[in-house]
C-alpha positions, 0 to 999 in steps of 0.5 A: 500500500502506497502512502503519500502525504501530498494530495495526488492529482491526475496528470491532465496531459496523460488523461487527454492522451488516454481519451485520444487512444480510447477514441481510436479504439471506439472507432474499431470496436465491434461489440456492444460490450467493447463499446461499454468498456471503452465508454466507462474508461473514457468517462473515468478519464474525463472525471479526472480531467474535470477534478484537476481543472476545478 
């Protein structure tokens, strides 16, 4: 277990790159299940971006 005294903030650039990568995956996905997983990951990345900018 990692213990940190300072608050950890997600890296916005990293999350933005993740969204780009997920967008490319979404264009290629074939099944509904794949699409749902990609959407779930994309929403999580967007939340991290909004938490950081707020």
